[in-house]
N, C-alpha and C positions, 0 to 999 in steps of 0.2 A: 915346935913346928909352926912356921909362919902362916899367915892367912893365905887362902887360895886366891891367886891373882884373878882379877876380873877378866872375862873373855874379851878378846880384842874386838873392837867395834868394826863392823864391815864397812869398808870405804864406800863413799857415795859419790854421785856426780858432782856434788858441791866440793868434795875434797879434791877430785880430779881437776875441776875448774880452778880452784885456788892454787894448786901446784903448777898448773900450766899457765896461769895468768890470763885466762880467757873466761868468757861467759859460760854459764851452764848450757845455754842454747847451742853454743859451738861444740861443746862436748857431746851433746845429744846428736848433733848432725854427724859427727865423726862416728859415733857408735852405730848410727843407722845408715852407714854407707859412705860417709865422707863427702857428700855433695855440697857444693857452695861453701867450701872451707879452703882457705889459702894453704899453700904448702907449708909455710912456717907454723901456722896454727895447728895443722894436722900433725906435724912432727912433735910439737910441744905437747899436744894431748896424748899422742901415743906414748911418749916418754913418761908422762904423768901417770897414765894407766899402768905402765910397767912398774914404776917406783912405788905407787900406792897399793898395788895389788888389787885394783878394782876389777870386778867382773859384773857384767850386766845381770840384772834381775830379769831372767828370761820370761817369767810369767807376766811381769809388768810390761816388758817390751812387746810381748805378743798382744796385749790389750791395746797398746798404742798403734802398732803397725798392722794388726789384723792378720799376722802370720804366726805360724807355729815354730818357724826356724828349724824344721825337720823334714826329712824326705823318706818315703816308703820304697823299699825294695820288694816288689811284688812278683812272686813266683806263682804262676798259674799252672802248677804241676802237682802230682801227688807228693806228700811230704817226704817219702823215702828217697825220691830223686835228688832232693837237696843234698843228701849225704852220699848218694851213690854216684852222681855225675860230677866230676871234678870241675867242669866248666862253671857251675853255679858258684862254687866257693871262691874261685878266682874272680869272677865278676863281683861277688859280694865284697870281697876284700878290697878290690880296686875302687869300688864306689865308696866304701867306708873311708878309705884313705883320702880320696879326693874331697869328700865332704868334710872330713876332719880338718883339712887344711883351710876350710872356710868357717870352721867353728860350728858345724852343723852335724847333729847326730843322724844316724840311719836306722830306720825301723824296718825289721824283717817281717814280711807278711806272706803267708802261704795260702793260696786259694785254689786248691785242687778239687774241692767238692762244692756242690751247690750251697750247702750251709756255710762253708768258709767264704764263698763268694758273697753271700748275703751280708755276713759280718763285716767283710772288708769294705763293701759298698757303703754300709752305714757309717763305719768309722772314718773312712776317707771323706765321705760326703759331709760329715760334720765339721770338717776343717781341721782335723788333728794333724794333718801333714800339709806342707805347701805344694807338694807335687809327688809324682809317682814315676819310678823307673820300672817299666813293665818288662819282665823277663819271660822268654819262652811262651809268648802268647799264641794261641791257635785261632785260625779264622773261625768266625761264628761264636767265639766265646762271649756270652752275654755280659760278663763283667766289664769288658772293655767298652762295650756299647753304653752301659750305664754310666761309667766314669766319664766318657766323652760327653754324654748328654748333660752331666752335672757340671761340665766345664772345668774339670780337674786338669791342671797342667801335667802332661805326661809325655815321656820319651820311651819309645819301644826299642828293645834290643832285637834287631832284625826288622825287616820291612813288615809293617803292621798290615797284614792282609785284610782287605776290606776297609781300611782306614788310611790308605796311602795319601789321600789328599788332605787329611785333617790332623794327623799325628806326625810329630817328628820322630826320627829314628837314627840309630847308629848300627851299621851292618858290616859284617865281613863280606867279601866278594864271593858269595856262594856259587854263583853261576861260573865265574872265572875259575874258582877253585875246583869245581867239578870237572871242568874242561881240562885243567892242568893235570889233575891226577889221572884222568883217563888217557891223556896223551902220553904220560909217563909209562903207563902199562902197555900201551901200543908200542912205544919206543923200545921196550925191552923184549919185544917179539911176541907178546900175548895177543891172541886172536879171538878167544872165546871169553870175553870179559863180562862178568856179571856185576850186579850192584844190589846192595841192601840199602834201600832209601830210609830217610827219616819219615815221620808222619807227613802226609801230603797236605795237611791243613796248617803246616808251619812253613815259613819262607825257606829255611834250610832244606827241608824235605823236598819242596818243589824245585828250587833253583839248582841244587846239586844234581838232582836227576836230570834237569833240563841241560845242564852243562855236559853231563855224561852222554846224553842222547845226541846233542849237537856234535860233540867231538867224534863219536862213532860214525855218524852219518849213515851210510848204507849198511854198515856192519851192525847197526842196532837190531836187537832181537828181543822181543817182549818176553820170551821164555827165560831170559837171563836176568829178569828184573823181579825182585820181591821187596816187600815193604816191612819196615821195622818201626820201633817206637823209641829209639835212642837209649834203650836199656841193654844190659849185657844179655839178658834172656832173649830179648827181641833179636839181637844179632845172632845168637845161637840158633833160634828157630828159623831165621831167614837163611842161614847157611845150610841147615838140614834140607830146607825146601829146594834150594838151588842144586845141591848134590843129588837129590832124588830126581829132580826135573832134568838136569843137565850134568850127568856124571863126567862129561868131557870138559867141564869148565877148567880154564887154566889161569884165571885171575878174577879178583873181586874187589870192587871199590865199595867200601862200607862207609856210610855217611856220618859216622861218629866213631871215635876211638873206643868208647865204651862198648858199642855194638861189635866193633872189630875184635875186642877181647873175647867176646862170646863166640864169634866166628872162628877164631884161631883154635879155641878149645874143641869145637866140633871137627875141624879139619884134622886135628891131632888124633881125636878118637876114631876118625874114619881112616886113619893110616895115610893121610895125604901130607906130603912134605911141603913145608913153606920155606923158601919160595920155589923149590925145584918143581913141584907138581902144580901148586896154586900160589901165585903171588897175591899179596894182600896189601891194600892201601886204605888208610883211614882219613879222618878229618877232625881237627881240633889242635892236637899237640899241646894238651893241657898238663902234661907230666906223666900221664898213664902210658902213653905210647912208648916211651923209652924204656919202660920197665917190663914190657911184655916179652914173651919168648916165641919167636924171635922179636927183637925190637922192631917197632912198627913204622913203616914209611907212612907219612901223613901230610895233610895240608895244615899248616900252622895259621890259625887265626889270632890276631893280636888282642887277646881278651882284656889285658890290663888297660890297653889304650882304648878299647871299646868302652870300658867302664868309665874311664876318665872323660871321654867325649860325651857320654850320656849325661854325666853330672853337669858338664859345662853347658850343654844345650838346655838341660832342664832349668838351671839357674837363670839362664837368659830368658827362658819362657816365663818363669815365675816373675821376673822383673819387667815383663811387658813386651818381650821380644816375640818374633814370629817363629812358628815351627820350622825346623830345618832337618834335612836328611843328609847323613854322611855315610859313605861307603869306604871301607878300609881294605887294602890289598891283603891277600893271603900269600903264603910262600910254601913251596914244596920242600919237605924235609925227608931225605931219602935214607932209609935204614935197611936192615938185613931182610925184612919181610918181602922186599922186591929184589933182593940180590945185590944191592949197592950199599955203600957205607959212607957216603958223602952227602952234604947238604947242597941243594941247588936252589937259588932264588927263583921265585916265580917270574 
């Protein structure tokens, strides 16, 4: 048996520079963003990196640049909602893919309790991440205030209530979506349309309710409004409240598909046929809607695109850009829960 071969030496910047026929300084500039490098030199260095198998020593690079080259996905909700609400997994996957294309890892952080918020504040404030993607933030959440005062680059998913002037964000058109769903229920002849809102300390909770109220106009009736928490149980509780309060209800706009799943279950248990007795519309179209019985009419928000835009805006912010806000359109997807079986663009 022959001698064990020596481990292959890890390629260095010197090796890349020699292969590309450029200086080590040029290689370093390419690795750190490609600024002040000619197109020919950039192409030569990139080819040399590929052929030598060079990869940057991230720890050493962090010492030079002062950056961690990683981003936090911060969910300020109880941990169980990460697995129960399909929106979060879609946003997480979309953000991870967008960052992977830039060679940056994503760190998942959950801060649903005061102790978790304290831990996240200390970790992020110590510089372990370059920036934060803030998911499902509630107005008055002290963690956002702490991170803003620490100067942490941050982009919010949804309008950051209380921080509209200081934080960038990417949002679905919650107001327009609420109006569009309500108009659809009116158009199919429903006149006693209830709603189960999201939490009113979230932008989706407030703006979807505002859209519903605006579209109903003089038909708006406070007795047809109840509030939920974006959970299946919250939707079920809200539907029970509406049935007790207004047994003549003939439609309900539920502010999330997960809550709509709970509402459908309660309607079934009460002997109410969907859509014949009560038409049901949701909001999200994250995958759950099409699997419900009956399949759920809902407002589709472009979650993958939201995640990608959040990453783009955060990277710009980390690199010295200004905060920006983007609002993306929603679209109506009509299924059997309102009696139709076709999709209609918003």
